[in-house]
N, CA, C and O of each residue as an XYZ file, in Angstrom:
556
protein
N       9.097     14.744    -15.062
C       9.201     13.548    -15.870
C      10.575     13.412    -16.523
O      11.037     12.298    -16.769
N      11.216     14.518    -16.799
C      12.503     14.455    -17.490
C      13.571     13.767    -16.652
O      14.528     13.221    -17.202
N      13.422     13.782    -15.324
C      14.466     13.232    -14.454
C      14.260     11.755    -14.102
O      15.050     11.192    -13.344
N      13.213     11.119    -14.639
C      12.933      9.724    -14.299
C      12.942      8.842    -15.542
O      12.769      9.308    -16.668
N      13.151      7.548    -15.294
C      13.157      6.571    -16.385
C      11.780      5.984    -16.646
O      11.534      5.431    -17.718
N      10.884      6.097    -15.682
C       9.537      5.568    -15.827
C       8.749      5.785    -14.554
O       9.224      6.421    -13.613
N       7.536      5.249    -14.534
C       6.626      5.436    -13.408
C       6.234      4.098    -12.815
O       6.124      3.091    -13.515
N       6.025      4.112    -11.507
C       5.486      2.964    -10.787
C       4.228      3.467    -10.095
O       4.267      4.467     -9.378
N       3.119      2.780    -10.307
C       1.866      3.207     -9.676
C       1.073      1.999     -9.228
O       1.325      0.871     -9.652
N       0.114      2.257     -8.364
C      -0.769      1.203     -7.890
C      -1.951      1.009     -8.825
O      -2.179      1.804     -9.736
N      -2.690     -0.048     -8.588
C      -3.845     -0.390     -9.414
C      -4.886      0.722     -9.414
O      -5.415      1.080    -10.466
N      -5.181      1.267     -8.238
C      -6.197      2.320     -8.155
C      -5.825      3.546     -8.962
O      -6.669      4.120     -9.650
N      -4.571      3.949     -8.883
C      -4.100      5.101     -9.657
C      -4.185      4.788    -11.147
O      -4.634      5.622    -11.933
N      -3.755      3.592    -11.537
C      -3.826      3.185    -12.943
C      -5.265      3.241    -13.451
O      -5.523      3.780    -14.527
N      -6.199      2.689    -12.683
C      -7.594      2.693    -13.110
C      -8.136      4.112    -13.221
O      -8.943      4.394    -14.107
N      -7.705      5.013    -12.334
C      -8.137      6.411    -12.416
C      -7.574      7.081    -13.662
O      -8.291      7.796    -14.362
N      -6.273      6.850    -13.947
C      -5.645      7.461    -15.126
C      -6.333      6.986    -16.405
O      -6.433      7.747    -17.368
N      -6.802      5.752    -16.430
C      -7.499      5.247    -17.616
C      -8.760      6.052    -17.936
O      -9.203      6.071    -19.084
N      -9.343      6.720    -16.932
C     -10.559      7.508    -17.162
C     -10.250      8.873    -17.778
O     -11.170      9.585    -18.180
N      -8.967      9.251    -17.858
C      -8.586     10.566    -18.367
C      -8.727     10.683    -19.878
O      -8.701     11.795    -20.407
N      -8.874      9.577    -20.583
C      -8.903      9.626    -22.040
C      -7.552      9.249    -22.599
O      -7.122      8.104    -22.460
N      -6.872     10.198    -23.231
C      -5.550      9.920    -23.795
C      -4.559      9.565    -22.703
O      -4.562     10.172    -21.632
N      -3.705      8.574    -22.976
C      -2.679      8.156    -22.018
C      -1.670      9.287    -21.851
O      -1.080      9.715    -22.843
N      -1.450      9.788    -20.638
C      -0.624     10.988    -20.461
C       0.879     10.754    -20.321
O       1.643     11.719    -20.283
N       1.325      9.493    -20.242
C       2.722      9.241    -19.907
C       3.538      8.789    -21.118
O       3.200      7.796    -21.763
N       4.607      9.514    -21.423
C       5.463      9.117    -22.537
C       6.493      8.047    -22.147
O       7.144      7.460    -23.011
N       6.630      7.803    -20.853
C       7.634      6.849    -20.350
C       6.950      5.557    -19.909
O       5.735      5.528    -19.717
N       7.741      4.480    -19.747
C       7.160      3.201    -19.333
C       6.508      3.290    -17.955
O       6.948      4.046    -17.089
N       5.445      2.498    -17.772
C       4.709      2.464    -16.515
C       4.644      1.020    -16.022
O       4.346      0.101    -16.784
N       4.929      0.842    -14.731
C       4.756     -0.445    -14.071
C       3.629     -0.269    -13.064
O       3.684      0.621    -12.216
N       2.608     -1.114    -13.154
C       1.496     -1.090    -12.213
C       1.731     -2.200    -11.197
O       1.806     -3.376    -11.552
N       1.846     -1.813     -9.928
C       2.022     -2.804     -8.862
C       0.648     -3.272     -8.422
O      -0.171     -2.487     -7.943
N       0.405     -4.577     -8.594
C      -0.890     -5.132     -8.215
C      -0.776     -6.631     -8.008
O      -0.081     -7.331     -8.745
N      -1.469     -7.102     -6.998
C      -1.555     -8.548     -6.769
C      -2.845     -9.106     -7.349
O      -3.037    -10.322     -7.377
N      -3.736     -8.223     -7.815
C      -5.027     -8.677     -8.344
C      -5.145     -8.523     -9.850
O      -6.063     -9.074    -10.457
N      -4.228     -7.780    -10.462
C      -4.251     -7.575    -11.917
C      -3.136     -8.384    -12.551
O      -2.214     -8.849    -11.881
N      -3.246     -8.540    -13.866
C      -2.165     -9.122    -14.657
C      -2.038     -8.302    -15.933
O      -2.824     -7.384    -16.171
N      -1.047     -8.635    -16.750
C      -0.883     -7.919    -18.016
C      -2.114     -8.053    -18.906
O      -2.334     -7.212    -19.777
N      -2.916     -9.089    -18.706
C      -4.142     -9.277    -19.484
C      -5.161     -8.163    -19.206
O      -6.055     -7.927    -20.018
N      -5.028     -7.472    -18.052
C      -5.937     -6.381    -17.707
C      -5.538     -5.045    -18.315
O      -6.269     -4.064    -18.182
N      -4.391     -4.994    -18.980
C      -3.918     -3.760    -19.606
C      -4.570     -3.645    -20.979
O      -4.491     -4.580    -21.776
N      -5.215     -2.512    -21.270
C      -5.826     -2.344    -22.593
C      -4.802     -2.563    -23.718
O      -3.630     -2.215    -23.579
N      -5.260     -3.139    -24.818
C      -4.381     -3.476    -25.945
C      -3.523     -2.301    -26.396
O      -2.343     -2.475    -26.702
N      -4.107     -1.107    -26.438
C      -3.371      0.062    -26.943
C      -2.249      0.514    -25.999
O      -1.428      1.352    -26.371
N      -2.212     -0.038    -24.781
C      -1.171      0.343    -23.816
C      -0.169     -0.780    -23.552
O       0.726     -0.620    -22.721
N      -0.302     -1.900    -24.237
C       0.550     -3.067    -23.953
C       2.039     -2.778    -24.121
O       2.860     -3.396    -23.443
N       2.408     -1.852    -25.010
C       3.830     -1.528    -25.192
C       4.294     -0.435    -24.227
O       5.469     -0.067    -24.228
N       3.361      0.094    -23.388
C       3.685      1.190    -22.472
C       3.519      0.823    -21.007
O       4.116      1.458    -20.137
N       2.714     -0.195    -20.724
C       2.342     -0.535    -19.347
C       2.520     -2.030    -19.123
O       2.168     -2.850    -19.972
N       3.074     -2.367    -17.962
C       3.093     -3.773    -17.544
C       2.726     -3.857    -16.080
O       2.837     -2.873    -15.348
N       2.290     -5.023    -15.651
C       1.837     -5.249    -14.287
C       2.861     -6.123    -13.575
O       3.418     -7.049    -14.165
N       3.104     -5.820    -12.298
C       4.031     -6.598    -11.487
C       3.434     -6.831    -10.106
O       2.834     -5.930     -9.521
N       3.602     -8.044     -9.590
C       3.156     -8.372     -8.237
C       4.307     -8.295     -7.240
O       4.133     -8.642     -6.072
N       5.484     -7.845     -7.686
C       6.648     -7.746     -6.804
C       6.464     -6.626     -5.775
O       5.714     -5.678     -6.006
N       7.152     -6.748     -4.647
C       7.161     -5.701     -3.639
C       8.121     -4.595     -4.025
O       8.837     -4.729     -5.018
N       8.159     -3.496     -3.266
C       8.978     -2.336     -3.626
C      10.457     -2.640     -3.863
O      11.002     -2.233     -4.889
N      11.119     -3.339     -2.946
C      12.558     -3.598     -3.108
C      12.825     -4.465     -4.331
O      13.774     -4.224     -5.077
N      11.984     -5.475     -4.532
C      12.190     -6.382     -5.664
C      11.914     -5.707     -7.003
O      12.639     -5.926     -7.974
N      10.868     -4.889     -7.056
C      10.578     -4.208     -8.329
C      11.675     -3.197     -8.640
O      12.048     -3.035     -9.802
N      12.203     -2.510     -7.616
C      13.287     -1.561     -7.869
C      14.555     -2.279     -8.325
O      15.272     -1.778     -9.190
N      14.834     -3.442     -7.752
C      16.007     -4.201     -8.191
C      15.846     -4.634     -9.646
O      16.782     -4.531    -10.439
N      14.656     -5.117     -9.987
C      14.390     -5.528    -11.371
C      14.556     -4.355    -12.331
O      15.166     -4.504    -13.391
N      14.025     -3.201    -11.973
C      14.105     -2.028    -12.846
C      15.535     -1.500    -12.925
O      15.971     -1.050    -13.984
N      16.261     -1.552    -11.822
C      17.673     -1.159    -11.830
C      18.448     -2.066    -12.784
O      19.287     -1.597    -13.553
N      18.163     -3.358    -12.728
C      18.817     -4.312    -13.633
C      18.502     -4.013    -15.094
O      19.284     -4.349    -15.983
N      17.345     -3.375    -15.344
C      16.953     -3.009    -16.713
C      17.456     -1.619    -17.105
O      17.141     -1.124    -18.187
N      18.248     -0.983    -16.210
C      18.840      0.303    -16.544
C      18.158      1.526    -15.959
O      18.599      2.647    -16.214
N      17.095      1.347    -15.183
C      16.437      2.493    -14.568
C      17.305      3.023    -13.434
O      17.857      2.248    -12.653
N      17.424      4.347    -13.347
C      18.127      4.976    -12.227
C      17.139      5.652    -11.271
O      17.353      5.667    -10.059
N      16.051      6.215    -11.829
C      15.050      6.909    -11.011
C      13.658      6.576    -11.523
O      13.425      6.452    -12.725
N      12.743      6.435    -10.575
C      11.347      6.171    -10.919
C      10.459      7.195    -10.221
O      10.760      7.636     -9.112
N       9.379      7.563    -10.868
C       8.338      8.391    -10.267
C       7.335      7.416     -9.665
O       6.786      6.576    -10.377
N       7.091      7.518     -8.364
C       6.193      6.602     -7.674
C       4.898      7.343     -7.373
O       4.920      8.442     -6.820
N       3.754      6.731     -7.744
C       2.467      7.393     -7.591
C       1.439      6.416     -7.036
O       1.478      5.220     -7.324
N       0.529      6.941     -6.244
C      -0.530      6.136     -5.643
C      -0.291      5.999     -4.149
O       0.792      5.592     -3.728
N      -1.275      6.329     -3.358
C      -1.133      6.401     -1.911
C      -0.473      5.195     -1.261
O       0.541      5.348     -0.580
N      -1.020      4.003     -1.454
C      -0.469      2.817     -0.791
C       0.905      2.456     -1.341
O       1.767      1.983     -0.600
N       1.112      2.675     -2.629
C       2.424      2.387     -3.223
C       3.464      3.344     -2.649
O       4.555      2.912     -2.278
N       3.148      4.622     -2.569
C       4.075      5.595     -1.975
C       4.386      5.196     -0.532
O       5.546      5.211     -0.118
N       3.356      4.841      0.228
C       3.562      4.430      1.625
C       4.533      3.254      1.704
O       5.438      3.252      2.538
N       4.350      2.257      0.845
C       5.206      1.069      0.905
C       6.642      1.397      0.516
O       7.574      0.814      1.071
N       6.841      2.315     -0.425
C       8.190      2.708     -0.822
C       8.861      3.537      0.266
O      10.067      3.407      0.479
N       8.101      4.390      0.962
C       8.667      5.157      2.084
C       9.080      4.197      3.195
O      10.183      4.306      3.731
N       8.200      3.259      3.543
C       8.530      2.293      4.608
C       9.763      1.466      4.250
O      10.529      1.084      5.135
N       9.959      1.189      2.964
C      11.114      0.399      2.514
C      12.372      1.251      2.352
O      13.436      0.726      2.023
N      12.259      2.573      2.582
C      13.416      3.461      2.464
C      13.862      3.681      1.035
O      15.046      3.900      0.781
N      12.916      3.625      0.087
C      13.254      3.710     -1.336
C      12.899      5.046     -1.989
O      13.056      5.203     -3.200
N      12.428      5.997     -1.206
C      12.080      7.313     -1.753
C      13.172      8.296     -1.338
O      13.473      8.428     -0.152
N      13.768      8.988     -2.319
C      14.823      9.955     -2.001
C      14.291     11.379     -1.949
O      14.803     12.204     -1.192
N      13.272     11.675     -2.742
C      12.669     13.002     -2.693
C      11.188     12.879     -2.993
O      10.730     11.919     -3.613
N      10.457     13.882     -2.535
C       9.005     13.833     -2.670
C       8.489     15.235     -2.960
O       8.976     16.216     -2.398
N       7.507     15.317     -3.836
C       6.857     16.583     -4.137
C       5.433     16.515     -3.598
O       4.659     15.630     -3.961
N       5.105     17.452     -2.738
C       3.762     17.540     -2.177
C       3.078     18.753     -2.789
O       3.600     19.866     -2.731
N       1.911     18.533     -3.374
C       1.171     19.612     -4.010
C      -0.133     19.828     -3.259
O      -0.920     18.902     -3.062
N      -0.339     21.062     -2.847
C      -1.552     21.444     -2.129
C      -2.521     22.045     -3.134
O      -2.181     22.965     -3.878
N      -3.733     21.509     -3.140
C      -4.786     21.988     -4.027
C      -5.737     22.811     -3.168
O      -6.090     22.381     -2.070
N      -6.159     23.978     -3.632
C      -6.978     24.855     -2.789
C      -8.432     24.380     -2.656
O      -9.367     25.068     -3.065
N      -8.592     23.182     -2.072
C      -9.916     22.635     -1.786
C      -9.834     21.961     -0.420
O      -8.929     21.162     -0.183
N     -10.754     22.266      0.467
C     -10.828     21.577      1.748
C     -11.753     20.380      1.577
O     -12.931     20.533      1.254
N     -11.212     19.195      1.796
C     -11.974     17.968      1.599
C     -12.574     17.547      2.931
O     -11.873     17.481      3.941
N     -13.853     17.265      2.932
C     -14.528     16.860      4.155
C     -14.088     15.485      4.634
O     -13.944     15.260      5.835
N     -13.877     14.574      3.710
C     -13.416     13.230      4.044
C     -12.484     12.767      2.944
O     -12.523     13.267      1.820
N     -11.667     11.827      3.278
C     -10.761     11.286      2.273
C      -9.818     10.290      2.901
O      -9.858     10.046      4.107
N      -8.984      9.726      2.084
C      -7.999      8.763      2.552
C      -6.715      9.485      2.921
O      -6.305     10.404      2.212
N      -6.064      9.090      4.024
C      -4.792      9.723      4.368
C      -3.736      9.356      3.323
O      -3.638      8.199      2.916
N      -2.961     10.328      2.899
C      -1.967     10.098      1.854
C      -0.879      9.139      2.298
O      -0.484      8.266      1.525
N      -0.384      9.275      3.518
C       0.763      8.486      3.933
C       0.420      7.322      4.844
O       1.255      6.438      5.036
N      -0.775      7.289      5.409
C      -1.136      6.186      6.270
C      -0.179      6.049      7.441
O       0.504      7.006      7.808
N      -0.129      4.872      8.019
C       0.738      4.618      9.162
C       2.153      4.355      8.668
O       2.382      3.503      7.809
N       3.088      5.098      9.223
C       4.503      4.896      8.915
C       5.192      4.349     10.150
O       4.646      4.420     11.251
N       6.383      3.804      9.976
C       7.128      3.216     11.090
C       7.619      4.252     12.083
O       7.988      3.905     13.205
N       7.631      5.507     11.692
C       8.084      6.598     12.548
C       8.047      7.886     11.763
O       7.562      7.923     10.632
N       8.556      8.933     12.362
C       8.616     10.214     11.668
C       9.577     10.117     10.485
O      10.559      9.376     10.524
N       9.280     10.871      9.443
C      10.138     10.944      8.261
C      10.624     12.383      8.151
O       9.831     13.292      7.909
N      11.922     12.589      8.326
C      12.492     13.936      8.267
C      12.617     14.381      6.814
O      13.103     13.639      5.960
N      12.167     15.611      6.550
C      12.211     16.176      5.208
C      13.068     17.438      5.205
O      13.037     18.224      6.152
N      13.828     17.622      4.138
C      14.590     18.852      3.921
C      13.950     19.590      2.746
O      13.886     19.063      1.636
N      13.477     20.812      2.996
C      12.822     21.596      1.947
C      13.823     21.970      0.858
O      14.908     22.470      1.152
N      13.457     21.727     -0.396
C      14.310     22.064     -1.530
C      13.778     23.246     -2.329
O      14.542     24.133     -2.711
N      12.468     23.264     -2.583
C      11.889     24.373     -3.342
C      10.371     24.355     -3.222
O       9.766     23.323     -2.933
N       9.773     25.512     -3.449
C       8.321     25.644     -3.488
C       7.951     26.517     -4.679
O       8.569     27.552     -4.930
N       6.939     26.079     -5.397
C       6.419     26.845     -6.536
C       4.920     27.038     -6.347
O       4.219     26.145     -5.872
N       4.446     28.207     -6.724
C       2.999     28.434     -6.702
C       2.533     28.689     -8.125
O       3.304     29.128     -8.979
N       1.267     28.409     -8.365
C       0.693     28.512     -9.703
C      -0.542     29.396     -9.660
O      -1.194     29.486     -8.620
N      -0.883     30.055    -10.777
C      -2.053     30.945    -10.798
C      -3.350     30.266    -10.361
O      -4.263     30.934     -9.876
N      -3.442     28.944    -10.529
C      -4.654     28.222    -10.131
C      -4.809     28.127     -8.622
O      -5.873     27.756     -8.126
N      -3.742     28.465     -7.881
C      -3.762     28.336     -6.431
C      -2.998     27.121     -5.932
O      -2.782     26.977     -4.729
N      -2.584     26.240     -6.847
C      -1.764     25.093     -6.457
C      -0.446     25.577     -5.884
O       0.135     26.545     -6.375
N       0.023     24.907     -4.851
C       1.337     25.180     -4.275
C       2.064     23.843     -4.188
O       1.581     22.903     -3.557
N       3.219     23.768     -4.823
C       3.956     22.523     -4.916
C       5.326     22.681     -4.258
O       6.100     23.567     -4.621
N       5.616     21.812     -3.285
C       6.887     21.871     -2.563
C       7.632     20.554     -2.743
O       7.048     19.474     -2.659
N       8.928     20.668     -2.989
C       9.776     19.497     -3.149
C      10.665     19.361     -1.929
O      11.220     20.345     -1.441
N      10.800     18.123     -1.435
C      11.581     17.828     -0.245
C      12.522     16.649     -0.517
O      12.207     15.770     -1.319
N      13.664     16.638      0.148
C      14.544     15.481      0.174
C      14.194     14.710      1.436
O      14.023     15.298      2.503
N      14.090     13.398      1.313
C      13.800     12.547      2.462
C      15.095     12.091      3.088
O      15.981     11.581      2.402
N      15.210     12.274      4.400
C      16.374     11.790      5.139
C      15.978     10.481      5.818
O      15.152     10.457      6.730
N      16.584      9.408      5.353
C      16.269      8.082      5.893
C      16.934      7.895      7.244
O      18.066      8.329      7.457
N      16.229      7.253      8.142
C      16.788      6.947      9.469
C      17.910      5.928      9.321
O      17.881      5.078      8.430
N      18.890      6.024     10.201
C      19.965      5.035     10.227
C      21.061      5.465      9.416
O      22.066      4.762      9.312
C-alpha cells in the first residue's frame, strides 16, 4: 500500500470488502462499475470511495491528471481489463494453501501470453506464498 496512491476495484470486490466490517483501506478507492453510482456508496465511506463508469485507460488518465502515479488494481475482471489494456506494470500472485473444487478463473481470456519476470517470493507461517512479477508488455 505504501507504493500506491489509491486503489481501483470492481463492484464485486467492493461489495465483498463491505462485508469485512471496518473499512480496511487508508487510501482513496475508485470502484469501476456500470451498474453502481456514488449513491450506492455507504455514507460513512463517501469521503473515501467513489464510483466510475470509465474504462481502464480513461480512469487511469483521470487519476494521473489528479496526481496519481501508481494504483493498486483489484478484482478479477478489472485486473483482466487492465492487463488487456497494457496498464499493469507489476503483479503479485498469492497462493493460498486450499485446493478449490470450482471457481472463477483469475485472468480469464487474454489476447495472448503475458511474459512475467520474477522479482521476489515470500512465504508466510500460514502457508501463503506470495510472488511478485514485472509484466513485460508486447510490442
